[in-house]
C-alpha positions as CSV (number, residue, x, y, z in Angstrom):
1,M,-106.9,68.1,15.2
2,V,-105.5,64.8,14.3
3,S,-104.9,64.4,10.4
4,T,-102.6,61.7,10.1
5,P,-103.2,59.8,6.6
6,R,-104.5,56.3,7.3
7,L,-105.9,53.0,5.9
8,V,-108.1,50.5,7.2
9,I,-107.6,46.9,6.0
10,A,-110.4,44.7,5.7
11,A,-111.8,41.5,4.3
12,P,-115.1,39.8,3.4
13,A,-113.9,37.1,6.0
14,S,-111.2,35.9,8.1
15,N,-108.2,33.8,6.7
16,S,-108.4,36.3,3.4
17,G,-104.7,37.6,4.1
18,K,-105.4,40.7,6.0
19,T,-102.3,40.1,8.3
20,T,-99.9,39.6,5.3
21,V,-101.0,42.5,3.7
22,A,-101.4,45.1,6.7
23,T,-97.9,43.8,7.9
24,G,-96.7,43.9,4.7
25,L,-98.0,47.5,4.2
26,M,-96.6,48.5,7.6
27,A,-93.1,47.1,6.7
28,A,-92.9,48.3,3.4
29,F,-94.0,51.9,4.1
30,A,-91.6,51.6,7.3
31,A,-88.8,50.6,4.6
32,R,-89.2,53.7,2.8
33,G,-88.4,55.8,5.7
34,L,-92.0,56.6,7.2
35,A,-93.1,56.7,10.7
36,V,-96.0,53.9,10.5
37,S,-98.3,53.8,13.2
38,P,-99.6,50.2,13.6
39,H,-103.3,49.0,14.8
40,K,-105.6,46.2,15.4
41,V,-109.5,46.3,15.5
42,G,-110.8,44.1,18.5
43,P,-109.1,42.5,21.3
44,D,-106.1,40.3,19.2
45,Y,-102.6,40.1,20.9
46,I,-100.8,38.2,18.7
47,D,-101.1,40.3,15.3
48,P,-100.0,43.5,17.0
49,G,-96.6,41.7,17.9
50,Y,-96.0,41.3,14.1
51,H,-96.9,44.9,13.3
52,S,-94.6,46.0,16.1
53,L,-91.9,44.2,14.4
54,A,-92.3,45.7,11.0
55,T,-92.7,49.0,12.5
56,G,-90.8,49.7,15.4
57,R,-93.6,51.1,17.5
58,P,-95.9,49.4,20.0
59,G,-98.7,47.6,18.2
60,R,-102.2,49.1,19.4
61,N,-105.8,48.0,19.7
62,L,-108.9,49.6,19.1
63,D,-112.0,47.7,20.5
64,A,-115.2,49.7,20.7
65,Y,-116.7,46.7,22.8
66,M,-114.1,47.0,25.7
67,C,-113.2,50.4,25.5
68,G,-116.3,52.0,23.7
69,P,-117.0,53.6,20.5
70,E,-116.2,57.1,22.0
71,L,-112.8,56.2,22.9
72,V,-111.7,54.2,19.4
73,A,-110.5,57.5,17.9
74,P,-108.6,59.4,20.7
75,L,-106.8,55.8,21.4
76,F,-106.1,55.9,17.5
77,A,-104.9,59.4,17.9
78,H,-102.6,58.8,20.9
79,G,-100.9,55.7,18.8
80,A,-100.7,58.0,15.8
81,A,-99.2,60.9,17.1
82,G,-96.2,62.2,15.0
83,C,-96.7,59.6,12.3
84,D,-96.6,59.8,8.3
85,L,-99.1,57.1,7.8
86,A,-101.3,54.5,10.0
87,V,-102.6,51.2,9.0
88,V,-105.4,49.7,10.8
89,E,-105.5,45.8,10.5
90,G,-109.2,44.7,10.6
91,V,-110.7,41.8,12.3
92,M,-112.8,38.9,11.1
93,G,-115.1,40.1,8.2
94,L,-115.6,43.8,7.4
95,Y,-119.2,43.7,9.2
96,D,-118.3,41.1,11.7
97,G,-118.6,42.5,15.3
98,A,-119.7,41.5,18.4
99,S,-122.2,38.7,18.5
100,G,-125.8,39.7,18.6
101,Q,-124.8,43.5,18.8
102,G,-125.0,44.7,15.2
103,E,-122.1,46.5,13.9
104,L,-120.6,47.0,17.4
105,A,-117.0,46.3,17.4
106,S,-116.7,45.5,13.7
107,T,-113.9,46.9,11.5
108,A,-116.7,48.8,9.7
109,Q,-117.7,50.5,12.7
110,V,-113.9,51.5,13.6
111,A,-113.5,52.6,10.0
112,K,-116.2,55.1,10.2
113,L,-115.3,56.2,13.5
114,L,-111.7,56.7,12.2
115,K,-113.2,58.2,8.6
116,A,-111.1,56.4,7.5
117,P,-110.7,54.7,3.7
118,V,-111.0,50.5,3.5
119,V,-108.7,48.7,1.2
120,L,-110.8,45.5,0.8
121,V,-108.2,42.1,0.9
122,V,-110.2,39.5,-1.3
123,D,-109.3,35.7,-1.5
124,A,-109.4,35.3,-5.2
125,S,-108.9,31.8,-5.7
126,S,-111.6,29.7,-7.2
127,Q,-113.3,32.7,-8.5
128,S,-112.7,34.8,-11.7
129,R,-115.8,37.4,-12.4
130,S,-117.9,36.6,-9.4
131,V,-115.2,38.6,-7.4
132,A,-116.8,41.8,-8.9
133,A,-120.4,40.9,-7.4
134,L,-118.8,40.1,-3.9
135,V,-116.6,43.4,-4.2
136,H,-119.7,45.3,-5.2
137,G,-121.9,43.9,-2.3
138,F,-119.5,45.0,0.2
139,A,-118.8,48.4,-1.0
140,S,-122.7,49.0,-1.2
141,W,-123.8,47.5,2.1
142,D,-123.2,50.6,4.2
143,P,-122.9,54.0,2.0
144,E,-121.0,55.3,5.3
145,V,-118.2,53.0,4.9
146,R,-115.9,53.9,2.3
147,I,-114.2,51.3,0.5
148,G,-111.3,52.9,-1.7
149,G,-110.0,49.9,-3.6
150,V,-109.0,46.4,-3.5
151,I,-106.2,44.1,-3.3
152,L,-106.3,40.5,-4.8
153,N,-105.0,37.9,-2.6
154,K,-103.8,34.3,-3.7
155,V,-104.1,35.0,-7.4
156,A,-103.0,31.8,-9.4
157,S,-101.4,33.0,-12.8
158,D,-101.2,36.1,-15.0
159,R,-104.4,34.6,-16.8
160,H,-106.2,34.9,-13.6
161,E,-104.9,38.2,-12.8
162,A,-106.6,39.4,-16.3
163,L,-109.8,37.9,-15.4
164,L,-110.3,39.7,-12.0
165,R,-109.0,43.1,-13.5
166,D,-111.5,42.8,-16.4
167,A,-114.4,41.8,-13.8
168,L,-113.6,44.6,-11.2
169,D,-113.3,47.4,-14.3
170,E,-116.9,47.2,-14.0
171,S,-117.2,48.0,-10.5
172,G,-115.5,51.3,-10.4
173,L,-113.2,50.6,-7.3
174,P,-109.5,50.2,-8.3
175,V,-107.1,47.2,-7.7
176,L,-104.4,48.4,-5.7
177,G,-102.5,45.3,-5.6
178,V,-102.3,41.7,-6.6
179,L,-100.6,39.1,-4.2
180,R,-99.9,35.8,-5.8
181,R,-99.8,32.4,-3.6
182,A,-96.8,32.7,-1.5
183,P,-96.9,29.7,1.1
184,Q,-93.4,30.7,1.9
185,V,-94.6,33.8,3.7
186,A,-97.3,31.9,5.7
187,T,-96.8,32.3,9.6
188,P,-97.4,29.1,11.5
189,S,-100.5,28.9,14.0
190,R,-101.9,26.8,16.9
191,H,-104.7,26.7,19.3
192,L,-105.3,30.3,19.7
193,G,-104.1,31.7,16.3
194,L,-100.8,32.8,15.2
195,V,-97.3,31.7,16.8
196,P,-96.3,35.0,18.9
197,V,-93.4,36.9,17.6
198,A,-91.5,36.6,21.0
199,E,-91.4,32.8,20.5
200,R,-90.1,32.6,16.9
201,Q,-87.4,35.3,17.1
202,G,-85.4,35.0,14.0
203,D,-88.3,33.2,12.0
204,A,-90.8,36.1,12.8
205,V,-88.3,38.7,11.4
206,D,-87.7,36.8,8.1
207,A,-91.3,36.5,7.7
208,V,-92.1,39.9,8.3
209,R,-89.4,40.9,5.7
210,A,-91.1,38.6,3.1
211,M,-94.4,40.1,3.9
212,G,-92.8,43.4,3.4
213,E,-91.4,42.4,0.1
214,R,-94.1,40.6,-1.2
215,V,-96.5,43.7,-0.8
216,R,-94.0,46.2,-2.3
217,A,-93.6,44.0,-5.3
218,G,-97.4,43.7,-5.8
219,C,-98.8,46.9,-4.5
220,D,-99.3,50.2,-5.7
221,L,-97.6,52.1,-2.6
222,D,-97.8,55.5,-4.1
223,A,-101.5,54.8,-4.9
224,L,-102.1,53.3,-1.5
225,M,-100.5,56.7,0.1
226,A,-102.7,58.7,-1.7
227,L,-105.7,57.1,-0.6
228,A,-104.7,57.4,2.9
229,R,-104.1,61.1,2.6
230,T,-108.1,61.6,1.6
231,A,-108.7,60.8,5.1
232,P,-110.1,63.9,6.7
233,A,-108.9,65.5,10.0
234,L,-110.8,64.3,13.1
235,A,-111.6,66.6,15.9
236,D,-111.8,64.1,18.7
237,E,-109.3,64.4,21.7
238,V,-106.3,62.6,22.0
239,W,-106.3,60.1,24.7
240,E,-103.5,60.4,27.3
241,P,-102.6,58.6,30.2
242,A,-101.6,61.5,32.3
243,Y,-102.4,61.7,36.1
244,A,-101.0,63.4,38.9
245,P,-100.0,61.0,41.2
246,A,-99.4,61.4,44.9
247,E,-95.6,62.3,45.9
248,G,-92.9,60.1,47.2
249,P,-91.3,57.2,45.8
250,R,-92.4,55.2,42.6
251,P,-93.5,51.8,44.2
252,V,-91.9,49.2,41.6
253,V,-94.6,47.0,39.5
254,A,-93.1,43.9,38.0
255,V,-94.7,43.0,34.8
256,A,-94.3,39.4,33.7
257,G,-93.0,39.2,29.8
258,G,-91.0,36.6,27.7
259,A,-92.2,34.1,25.3
260,A,-95.0,32.5,27.9
261,F,-96.8,35.9,28.5
262,T,-96.9,37.9,25.4
263,F,-100.6,39.4,25.8
264,A,-100.7,42.7,26.8
265,Y,-102.0,46.1,25.7
266,A,-99.4,49.0,25.4
267,E,-101.8,51.3,27.6
268,H,-101.4,49.4,30.4
269,T,-97.6,50.0,31.1
270,E,-98.5,53.7,30.3
271,L,-101.3,54.0,32.6
272,L,-99.3,52.2,35.5
273,T,-96.1,54.5,35.0
274,A,-98.5,57.8,34.7
275,A,-100.2,56.5,38.0
276,G,-96.5,56.8,39.6
277,A,-95.0,53.1,39.0
278,E,-91.7,52.1,38.0
279,V,-92.5,49.4,35.8
280,V,-89.8,46.7,35.4
281,V,-90.6,43.6,33.0
282,F,-89.5,40.3,33.9
283,D,-89.6,36.9,32.3
284,P,-90.7,34.0,34.3
285,L,-88.9,31.3,32.0
286,R,-85.3,32.8,32.6
287,D,-85.6,35.1,36.0
288,E,-84.8,33.4,39.2
289,K,-85.8,36.7,41.0
290,L,-88.4,39.0,41.1
291,P,-87.2,42.8,40.2
292,A,-85.5,44.5,43.2
293,G,-88.1,46.0,45.3
294,T,-91.1,44.5,43.8
295,A,-94.2,46.2,45.3
296,G,-96.9,44.8,43.1
297,L,-97.0,42.5,40.4
298,V,-99.0,42.2,36.8
299,I,-99.2,38.8,35.3
300,G,-101.1,38.9,31.7
301,G,-102.1,36.6,29.1
302,G,-100.0,34.4,27.0
303,F,-99.1,30.7,26.5
304,P,-98.1,29.1,29.7
305,E,-99.4,25.9,28.8
306,M,-96.6,25.5,25.9
307,Y,-94.1,26.1,28.5
308,A,-95.5,24.5,31.6
309,P,-92.3,22.1,32.3
310,E,-90.2,25.2,31.9
311,L,-92.0,27.5,34.3
312,S,-92.5,24.7,36.6
313,A,-88.4,24.3,36.6
314,N,-88.0,27.8,37.7
315,E,-88.7,26.9,41.3
316,P,-86.8,30.1,42.7
317,L,-89.1,32.6,40.8
318,R,-92.0,30.4,42.0
319,R,-91.0,30.7,45.3
320,A,-90.8,34.5,45.1
321,V,-94.0,34.9,43.5
322,T,-95.9,33.0,46.2
323,E,-94.0,34.5,48.8
324,L,-95.1,38.4,47.4
325,A,-98.6,37.2,47.0
326,L,-99.0,35.6,50.6
327,S,-97.6,38.8,52.0
328,G,-100.5,40.7,50.6
329,A,-99.1,42.4,47.9
330,P,-101.1,43.6,44.9
331,V,-101.2,40.8,42.3
332,A,-103.2,41.0,38.9
333,A,-103.4,37.9,37.3
334,E,-105.2,37.4,33.7
335,C,-105.5,34.2,31.8
336,A,-102.4,33.0,31.9
337,G,-101.6,34.7,35.2
338,L,-104.4,32.9,36.7
339,L,-103.0,29.3,35.4
340,Y,-99.5,30.4,36.7
341,L,-100.8,31.2,40.0
342,A,-102.7,27.9,40.4
343,R,-101.2,24.8,42.2
344,E,-100.4,23.0,38.7
345,L,-100.8,23.3,35.1
346,D,-101.3,20.0,33.1
347,G,-99.8,18.0,36.1
348,K,-96.8,20.4,36.5
349,P,-96.5,22.3,39.7
350,M,-97.1,26.2,39.3
351,C,-97.2,28.9,42.2
352,G,-99.5,27.2,44.3
353,V,-101.1,30.6,45.2
354,L,-104.5,29.6,44.4
355,D,-105.9,26.1,45.2
356,A,-107.2,25.4,41.9
357,T,-105.4,22.8,39.1
358,A,-105.5,23.9,35.3
359,R,-105.3,21.7,32.1
360,M,-105.5,22.0,28.7
361,S,-109.2,21.3,26.8
362,E,-110.4,20.6,23.2
363,R,-113.0,23.4,24.1
364,L,-112.4,27.1,22.8
365,T,-113.8,29.6,25.2
366,L,-114.0,32.9,23.3
367,G,-116.2,36.0,23.6
368,Y,-116.9,39.4,24.9
369,R,-118.1,39.7,28.3
370,Q,-120.0,42.2,30.8
371,A,-118.6,41.7,34.4
372,V,-119.3,43.4,37.8
373,A,-116.4,43.2,40.8
374,V,-118.0,40.7,43.3
375,S,-115.6,42.3,46.3
376,D,-113.2,44.6,47.0
377,S,-109.5,44.1,45.5
378,P,-106.5,46.1,44.6
379,L,-108.0,46.4,41.1
380,A,-111.6,47.3,41.6
381,A,-114.0,48.1,44.2
382,A,-116.7,45.9,44.6
383,G,-119.6,46.9,41.9
384,T,-117.3,48.1,39.5
385,R,-118.4,47.3,36.1
386,L,-116.4,46.4,33.3
387,R,-116.1,44.9,29.9
388,G,-113.6,42.4,29.0
389,H,-113.0,39.5,26.7
390,E,-112.2,35.6,27.4
391,F,-109.9,33.7,25.0
392,H,-108.5,30.2,26.1
393,R,-108.5,26.6,25.4
394,T,-107.8,25.7,29.3
395,V,-110.2,24.8,32.2
396,L,-109.5,25.8,35.9
397,E,-110.9,23.8,38.3
398,P,-112.7,25.3,40.4
399,G,-113.4,28.0,38.2
400,A,-113.9,30.4,41.2
401,G,-112.7,30.7,44.7
402,P,-114.6,31.3,47.9
403,V,-114.3,34.9,46.9
404,P,-114.9,35.5,43.3
405,A,-113.3,38.0,41.1
406,W,-116.0,38.7,38.6
407,G,-119.6,38.2,38.3
408,M,-120.2,37.4,34.7
409,H,-123.7,38.8,33.0
410,Q,-123.0,37.8,29.3
411,P,-123.3,35.7,27.6
412,E,-124.7,33.5,31.3
413,R,-124.8,34.7,34.3
414,R,-121.8,32.9,36.5
415,V,-118.8,33.7,39.1
416,E,-115.4,33.6,38.0
417,G,-111.9,34.0,39.3
418,Y,-110.4,34.7,42.7
419,V,-109.5,37.3,45.2
420,Q,-107.7,36.4,48.1
421,R,-105.2,38.7,50.2
422,G,-103.9,41.1,47.6
423,V,-104.6,38.7,44.5
424,H,-107.1,39.4,41.8
425,A,-106.7,36.5,39.5
426,S,-109.1,35.7,36.3
427,Y,-109.8,34.4,32.9
428,L,-111.2,37.9,31.9
429,H,-108.7,40.3,29.7
430,T,-109.6,44.0,30.5
431,H,-108.5,47.1,28.7
432,W,-107.7,49.6,31.2
433,A,-107.8,52.6,28.7
434,A,-111.6,52.2,29.5
435,S,-111.3,52.4,33.1
436,P,-107.9,54.0,34.0
437,E,-109.0,54.1,37.5
438,V,-107.9,50.3,37.7
439,A,-104.3,51.4,37.1
440,R,-104.4,54.2,39.4
441,R,-106.0,51.9,42.3
442,F,-103.4,49.2,41.8
443,V,-100.5,51.7,42.2
444,E,-102.2,53.1,45.2
445,H,-102.3,49.8,46.9
446,C,-98.5,49.1,45.8
447,R,-97.6,52.3,47.4
448,A,-99.6,51.8,50.4
449,R,-97.2,48.8,51.4
């Protein structure tokens, strides 16, 4: 039984202040000496970086589309083990989920799967009494979703606060916090959302500290903790990456990190390690060599378009990556990794493993995908079906090689990505917790070299 106290931080719509409140709560409770487990609904990679900074623990995603609803509670239990409190930041509006899939992958669905009370963050700017109607609508829409209170954000003045509180007195839901407008706490954004923590360093630390101080001053932390403790125990099994690897040496799997490659799920490293790999992180912006003894390479997502000149200038590492790929070693590249393996990105030479060029685009490609492996690779056997997510503003030409990586079945039918020698490169982000055989297969290929 998992009995970790927990809260889901949701909102009527995006840009209401969920990240500020969720991160601020994590920081405020951590400052009290509590072990806080941070979680994020959906496939977002950036918010968990701020969560991790606030709590000192890995930020973890809960994605009911990619991993399936049945894994949400077990993955939560895995991340929250031994913690005093778990804070789950929602995605978009409370009831928004995968397009055309009803409640699937919505914050509301995750809250129900976790049996967790919801705190609704409301952007109160430009309204007063109407806030009661809005809150009533969200609280009554789905009786299985338990909204336990409201935090009012972007409140203009004492008078504005009094009007909002008077209106909400009739709703029956307590006001658990009031946050005034505070642009100094804002975190900068660009074409794919917030700027990741790894790129902001000291500024990110200051921003998280400010969020914590703002939430501590404006919210009733004792009441929020009491609400979190009303969550009943979960009977679901705890997800574990446990696997009995073959005896013998542990192959070194190099995993790209640093400011250019920040998109990664914590479970991937755990699964690789459980499958028998020695995982070593390296930074393609700074390191001129791959880790000693590298038998396989994982290059995940991130923002290589922001660092194309620096990545290109690191010729020794580009040559090392190319030599490893041409040797037939297993290489798994997702999105940013795909671009790094291309011939060039925005006119800057990259590794040249793939006969393709990449460039920035005005068009945002975003959404969940259903995919099937077109051919055998170190990641998947032909015919393997996975769910994933695309999120990029770049275009690769051509988008698929002679042997594509995936056949897509949603929203349109197409082939995508590259499989050549040991390389599997694609725009598709996947969550290996849903298919742990991916990590096992990859490590077995590394061990066989």
